[in-house]
C-alpha positions as a printed Julia matrix, in Angstrom:
420×3 Matrix{Float64}:
  -4.66   -0.02  -29.97
  -3.49    0.14  -26.38
  -4.3     3.14  -24.1
  -2.74    4.06  -20.81
  -3.51    6.68  -18.29
  -2.41    7.59  -14.73
  -4.76    9.53  -12.41
  -3.88   11.97   -9.71
  -4.61    9.28   -7.11
  -1.95    7.02   -8.55
  -4.63    4.75  -10.06
  -3.54    3.42  -13.45
  -5.65    2.43  -16.4
  -4.49    0.24  -19.27
  -6.76   -0.96  -22.05
  -6.86   -2.5   -25.54
  -9.64   -1.97  -28.06
 -10.79   -5.16  -29.74
 -13.59   -3.79  -31.98
 -14.51   -7.01  -33.69
 -15.85   -8.42  -30.39
 -19.34   -8.02  -28.87
 -18.02   -8.23  -25.3
 -15.53   -6.43  -22.98
 -13.47   -7.81  -20.12
 -12.78   -5.54  -17.12
 -10.33   -6.23  -14.25
  -9.32   -4.44  -11.06
  -5.82   -5.61  -10.0
  -4.87   -4.86   -6.43
  -1.12   -5.26   -5.65
  -1.44   -7.76   -2.82
  -1.07  -11.51   -2.44
   0.66  -13.98   -0.25
   4.1   -12.5    -1.07
   3.09   -9.41    1.0
   1.8   -11.26    4.06
   3.65  -12.03    7.16
   3.26  -15.44    8.82
   0.26  -14.19   10.88
  -1.42  -12.71    7.91
  -0.93  -15.52    5.52
  -4.2   -16.3     3.76
  -5.77  -12.85    4.39
  -5.43  -11.62    0.75
  -7.39  -14.67   -0.48
  -9.92  -14.45    2.43
 -10.61  -10.79    1.63
 -11.09  -11.62   -2.05
 -13.96  -13.92   -0.93
 -15.33  -11.4     1.56
 -15.67   -8.53   -0.98
 -18.51  -10.5    -2.53
 -20.5   -10.63    0.77
 -22.32   -7.33    0.45
 -22.09   -3.57    0.56
 -24.29   -0.9     2.06
 -26.14   -0.8    -1.3
 -26.3    -4.52   -2.19
 -26.49   -7.88   -0.3
 -24.4   -10.69   -1.44
 -27.32  -12.18   -3.36
 -28.03   -8.79   -5.01
 -24.42   -8.59   -6.3
 -25.01  -11.94   -8.02
 -28.44  -11.07   -9.29
 -27.29   -7.64  -10.68
 -24.68   -9.48  -12.87
 -26.97  -12.42  -13.74
 -29.69   -9.88  -14.86
 -27.32   -8.69  -17.65
 -25.87  -12.18  -18.36
 -22.35  -11.17  -17.33
 -19.52  -13.09  -15.63
 -18.09  -11.83  -12.29
 -15.42  -13.52  -10.38
 -11.99  -13.03   -8.72
  -8.63  -14.75   -8.08
  -5.73  -14.33   -5.74
  -2.15  -15.28   -6.71
   1.16  -15.04   -5.04
   1.51  -11.4    -5.98
  -1.81  -10.0    -7.05
  -5.59  -10.06   -6.34
  -7.97   -9.48   -9.26
 -11.7    -8.85   -9.48
 -13.11   -9.17  -13.04
 -16.13   -9.23  -15.22
 -16.97  -10.08  -18.73
 -20.06   -8.63  -20.3
 -21.76   -7.33  -23.43
 -20.2    -3.99  -24.39
 -23.24   -1.96  -23.45
 -23.3    -3.34  -19.86
 -19.75   -2.18  -18.88
 -20.98    0.64  -16.63
 -23.01   -1.86  -14.56
 -19.83   -3.94  -14.08
 -17.97   -0.78  -13.03
 -20.75    0.06  -10.52
 -20.77   -3.4    -8.99
 -16.94   -3.9    -8.72
 -16.3    -0.31   -7.4
 -18.98   -0.88   -4.81
 -17.33   -4.01   -3.64
 -13.85   -2.43   -3.69
 -14.82    0.69   -1.68
 -17.84   -0.33    0.46
 -17.58   -4.01    1.41
 -19.2    -4.21    4.81
 -17.85   -7.67    5.82
 -20.54   -8.25    8.52
 -19.66  -10.76   11.25
 -22.22  -13.36   10.15
 -20.95  -13.27    6.54
 -17.41  -13.42    7.76
 -17.92  -16.46    9.85
 -19.91  -18.2     7.12
 -17.24  -17.48    4.51
 -14.53  -18.53    6.96
 -15.94  -22.05    6.75
 -16.01  -21.93    2.95
 -12.34  -21.0     2.78
 -11.43  -23.69    5.24
 -13.28  -26.21    3.02
 -11.33  -24.91    0.02
  -8.05  -25.44    1.92
  -9.19  -28.95    2.78
 -10.18  -29.58   -0.88
  -6.69  -28.46   -2.14
  -5.08  -30.68    0.54
  -6.91  -33.62   -1.02
  -5.6   -32.63   -4.53
  -2.05  -34.03   -4.88
  -1.11  -31.6    -7.77
  -1.93  -28.68   -5.48
  -0.1   -30.15   -2.59
   2.99  -30.7    -4.85
   2.84  -27.21   -6.18
   2.76  -25.72   -2.65
   5.51  -28.05   -1.5
   8.04  -27.2    -4.28
   7.4   -23.5    -3.73
   8.25  -23.84   -0.09
  11.39  -25.9    -0.88
  12.81  -23.23   -3.14
  11.7   -20.26   -0.99
  11.74  -21.82    2.48
  11.07  -19.52    5.44
  10.23  -16.67    2.93
   6.95  -15.01    2.04
   7.09  -16.23   -1.59
   7.18  -19.78   -0.18
   3.87  -19.41    1.66
   0.64  -20.82    0.27
  -1.94  -18.51   -1.33
  -4.76  -20.05    0.62
  -2.88  -19.53    3.84
  -2.46  -21.22    7.2
  -5.77  -22.64    8.31
  -5.13  -21.36   11.87
  -4.95  -17.76   10.46
  -8.3   -18.23    8.81
  -9.91  -19.84   11.9
  -8.87  -17.07   14.38
  -8.63  -13.84   12.38
 -11.13  -11.23   13.31
 -13.07   -8.53   11.52
 -10.72   -5.78   12.85
  -7.57   -7.49   11.53
  -9.24   -8.12    8.15
 -10.27   -4.52    7.79
  -6.88   -3.31    8.79
  -5.2    -5.51    6.2
  -7.66   -4.36    3.54
  -7.07   -0.68    4.33
  -3.26   -1.24    4.11
  -3.53   -2.56    0.56
  -6.76   -1.5    -1.06
  -6.03    2.01   -2.16
  -5.96    3.55   -5.63
  -2.17    3.98   -6.05
  -1.9     0.2    -5.4
  -4.48   -0.54   -8.06
  -4.5    -1.13  -11.85
  -7.65   -1.16  -13.96
  -7.4    -3.21  -17.12
  -9.93   -3.47  -19.92
  -9.92   -5.34  -23.15
 -12.62   -5.69  -25.78
 -15.25   -3.45  -27.44
 -15.35    0.0   -25.8
 -14.62    3.61  -26.56
 -11.72    5.11  -24.56
 -13.47    8.46  -23.77
 -16.44    6.62  -22.25
 -14.17    4.24  -20.37
 -12.15    7.17  -18.97
 -15.33    8.69  -17.6
 -16.38    5.35  -15.96
 -12.98    5.26  -14.25
 -13.38    8.85  -13.05
 -16.93    8.25  -11.87
 -16.62    4.97  -10.06
 -13.05    4.97   -8.9
 -11.1     8.26   -9.09
 -14.02   10.31   -7.62
 -13.51    8.29   -4.36
  -9.93    9.6    -4.06
  -9.55   11.51   -0.74
  -6.23   13.25   -1.6
  -3.97   10.97    0.42
  -1.39    9.0    -1.45
  -0.08    5.91    0.2
   3.03    4.13   -0.96
   2.7     0.45   -2.17
   4.47   -2.09   -0.08
   7.57   -3.49   -1.57
   8.22   -7.25   -2.04
  11.09   -8.78   -0.16
  14.26   -9.73   -1.79
  14.57  -13.41   -2.03
  17.06  -16.2    -1.57
  16.76  -19.54   -3.42
  16.88  -22.51   -1.05
  17.61  -26.04   -2.12
  15.54  -28.1     0.28
  13.82  -31.44   -0.24
  10.34  -31.7     1.14
   8.02  -34.61    1.07
   4.47  -35.37    1.97
   3.29  -38.98    2.26
  -0.27  -39.56    1.01
  -2.05  -42.76    0.32
  -2.54  -42.15   -3.42
  -1.88  -44.24   -6.53
   0.68  -41.95   -8.18
   3.71  -40.02   -6.91
   4.35  -36.42   -7.78
   7.99  -35.35   -8.23
   9.11  -31.79   -8.73
  12.44  -29.87   -9.17
  12.92  -26.16   -8.96
  15.8   -23.72   -9.13
  16.31  -19.99   -9.59
  15.15  -18.48  -12.94
  14.64  -14.93  -14.05
  12.23  -12.02  -13.17
   9.45  -10.54  -15.16
  11.63   -7.67  -16.29
  14.7    -9.67  -17.18
  15.89   -9.6   -20.71
  16.25  -13.38  -20.48
  12.61  -14.03  -19.97
  11.9   -14.87  -23.66
  14.83  -17.3   -23.67
  13.69  -18.86  -20.36
  10.16  -19.33  -21.82
  11.63  -20.98  -24.93
  13.93  -23.19  -22.84
  11.01  -24.6   -20.82
   9.09  -25.14  -24.13
  11.92  -27.06  -25.67
  12.6   -29.18  -22.57
   9.05  -29.89  -21.48
   6.45  -27.62  -23.04
   4.66  -29.86  -25.5
   4.28  -33.15  -27.14
   7.48  -32.78  -29.15
   9.47  -31.63  -26.07
  12.4   -33.65  -24.88
  10.97  -34.77  -21.61
   7.61  -35.69  -23.14
   9.28  -37.79  -25.91
  11.73  -39.44  -23.55
   9.68  -40.23  -20.45
   6.24  -40.67  -21.89
   6.52  -41.59  -25.55
   9.66  -43.71  -25.66
   9.5   -45.21  -22.15
   5.77  -44.98  -21.18
   6.71  -44.03  -17.64
   4.43  -41.05  -17.02
   1.21  -39.57  -18.33
   2.14  -36.0   -17.25
   5.63  -34.63  -17.46
   6.5   -31.03  -18.21
   8.69  -28.02  -17.39
   7.61  -24.38  -16.81
   8.83  -21.08  -15.6
   7.33  -18.74  -12.97
   8.13  -15.11  -13.17
   7.88  -12.48  -10.3
   8.88   -8.92   -9.82
  12.31   -9.57   -8.43
  12.96  -13.28   -9.13
  11.81  -16.33  -11.0
  11.74  -20.11  -10.85
  12.46  -22.86  -13.38
  10.41  -25.98  -12.5
  10.08  -29.56  -13.58
   7.08  -31.94  -12.79
   6.32  -35.54  -13.37
   3.42  -37.73  -12.15
   4.05  -41.46  -12.26
   3.69  -44.8   -10.46
   5.86  -45.36   -7.42
   7.88  -48.16   -8.87
   9.07  -45.85  -11.67
  10.53  -43.24   -9.43
  14.21  -44.05   -9.82
  13.9   -44.68  -13.54
  12.21  -41.32  -14.15
  14.81  -39.54  -12.03
  17.5   -41.15  -14.14
  15.89  -40.05  -17.42
  15.3   -36.5   -16.06
  19.03  -36.28  -15.3
  19.91  -37.76  -18.67
  17.81  -35.2   -20.61
  19.05  -32.29  -18.5
  22.75  -33.31  -19.12
  22.07  -33.74  -22.82
  20.66  -30.24  -22.95
  23.54  -28.69  -20.97
  26.18  -30.49  -22.85
  24.83  -30.52  -26.38
  22.59  -27.46  -26.48
  19.47  -27.07  -28.58
  19.05  -27.56  -32.34
  18.1   -24.98  -34.88
  14.91  -27.02  -35.51
  13.93  -26.78  -31.85
  14.67  -23.03  -31.8
  12.49  -22.42  -34.84
   9.75  -24.56  -33.4
   9.88  -22.86  -30.03
   9.63  -19.37  -31.71
   6.69  -20.41  -33.91
   4.97  -22.15  -31.01
   5.38  -19.11  -28.67
   4.09  -16.73  -31.29
   1.09  -18.71  -32.37
   0.07  -19.8   -28.88
   0.06  -16.15  -27.92
  -2.05  -15.16  -30.96
  -4.6   -17.91  -30.08
  -4.78  -16.95  -26.48
  -5.19  -13.3   -27.22
  -8.34  -13.89  -29.3
  -9.93  -14.04  -25.87
 -10.42  -10.58  -24.31
 -10.08  -12.07  -20.82
  -6.54  -13.25  -21.5
  -5.62   -9.87  -23.02
  -7.07   -8.04  -20.01
  -5.1   -10.14  -17.6
  -1.89   -9.64  -19.48
  -2.37   -5.93  -19.64
  -3.11   -5.7   -15.87
  -0.41   -7.92  -14.58
   2.21   -6.47  -16.93
   1.55   -2.92  -15.96
   1.24   -3.74  -12.22
   4.42   -5.69  -12.09
   6.69   -4.02  -14.65
   5.26   -0.65  -15.04
   5.01   -1.11  -18.82
   2.13   -1.5   -21.29
   1.9    -4.98  -22.8
   2.27   -4.8   -26.56
   1.81   -7.96  -28.6
   4.28   -6.94  -31.38
   6.98   -6.01  -29.04
   6.46   -9.28  -27.17
   6.61  -11.48  -30.28
   9.75   -9.52  -31.47
  11.49  -10.3   -28.22
  11.05  -14.04  -28.98
  12.15  -13.66  -32.62
  15.46  -12.11  -31.43
  16.43  -15.0   -29.18
  19.41  -17.11  -30.37
  20.31  -20.65  -29.8
  23.49  -19.46  -28.04
  21.47  -17.43  -25.55
  19.22  -20.42  -24.67
  22.27  -22.75  -24.42
  24.0   -20.29  -22.09
  20.93  -19.85  -19.98
  20.42  -23.69  -19.76
  24.0   -24.21  -18.56
  23.73  -21.6   -15.88
  20.25  -22.48  -14.67
  20.29  -26.29  -14.8
  23.76  -26.61  -13.16
  22.48  -24.87   -9.98
  21.46  -26.94   -6.98
  17.81  -27.98   -7.18
  15.02  -27.75   -4.66
  12.9   -30.86   -4.8
   9.63  -32.43   -3.6
   7.87  -35.74   -3.37
   4.17  -36.34   -2.81
   2.88  -39.91   -2.59
   3.08  -43.16   -0.73
   6.08  -43.85    1.32
   8.66  -46.02   -0.42
  12.25  -46.97   -0.25
  13.41  -44.6    -2.91
  11.07  -41.65   -2.23
  13.96  -39.35   -1.92
  15.55  -40.21   -5.25
  14.49  -36.89   -6.7
  16.47  -35.02   -4.01
  19.69  -36.7    -5.25
  19.42  -35.38   -8.79
  22.39  -33.23   -9.58
  24.15  -32.47  -12.87
  27.65  -31.84  -11.37
């Protein structure tokens, strides 16, 4: 059973009881990420996520870790394009300790200068590590190509110069602008009692409400761009990507988009996998996927391959996309996509952490409570005609494209891929 409550501060709670479990997952979702950063702020959301673990007036950084280790619980956080989440997973009887620690970090992070400067180096190392990871470079590059000169096209880790030179004052100001209760969702999934959970929310979060209600910052409207960006790196494989406009989190076409990506490149029976890997042996990794945001979305294709296969893979990509646009999907593919989507969700939601994250993000970004049965039903209602129509509209748009790998004569072949 799902529960929902909105408090006077604007704080929202969403939760699902999973009584067969021994554990409970708890997350605090703050509505901030790189999509709400200007170019001088880019990277601060992620940096602040790190800094909240560096001590409060009650606990040092090591004491935060020790408190959670003492109860054998998990504590961590992540920052995405459009949200920051701090979360725990613990035995059901230790949920209050988790609330105590996370709320302490949320409200009372001290961010002393020595910890700030130490963590600054850690984040710069993380940026360097990702720059050495071709998959990460490729993902950032294609995002910039499809949202060039826009906030959504910025990296999550941010501009290294911003991290090097930001000071404590600018960090605290950024935190104050975004870390307030009306901009926050608490999500819980697992074994708990709602009445007790409600009291924990009141005690550790709502009781800190000072009566002032701020308005959450709105995300910018976006324009899809169709740039080709490349990054030459001395690596064995090349990484090719295509991207074009998709649909938003609230679009009625979201289930059809999810199934389209599944049929085209979502599994071992998908068209791209069968054509490029199984029949031709040209790539180990090839797939399609969709990204969904509050007011837009992206349809993306990826392939990792040897440089000498670049043109051949581009030709096969175009061939498979044209075949889909011209011939549509089969009833067998439709049934497989529906079954796969349903059962993949069932398997994922046996994990309370996955359920918690779905609850939190769905409420934060769509103002609705995620319901498994409603979600499954939305997939069962999709028709082949709807997917075919969506494929024709999406795949016949101009593509943004990217290339990461060694310089070669045909490195820009992916930029020439067009269906009309």
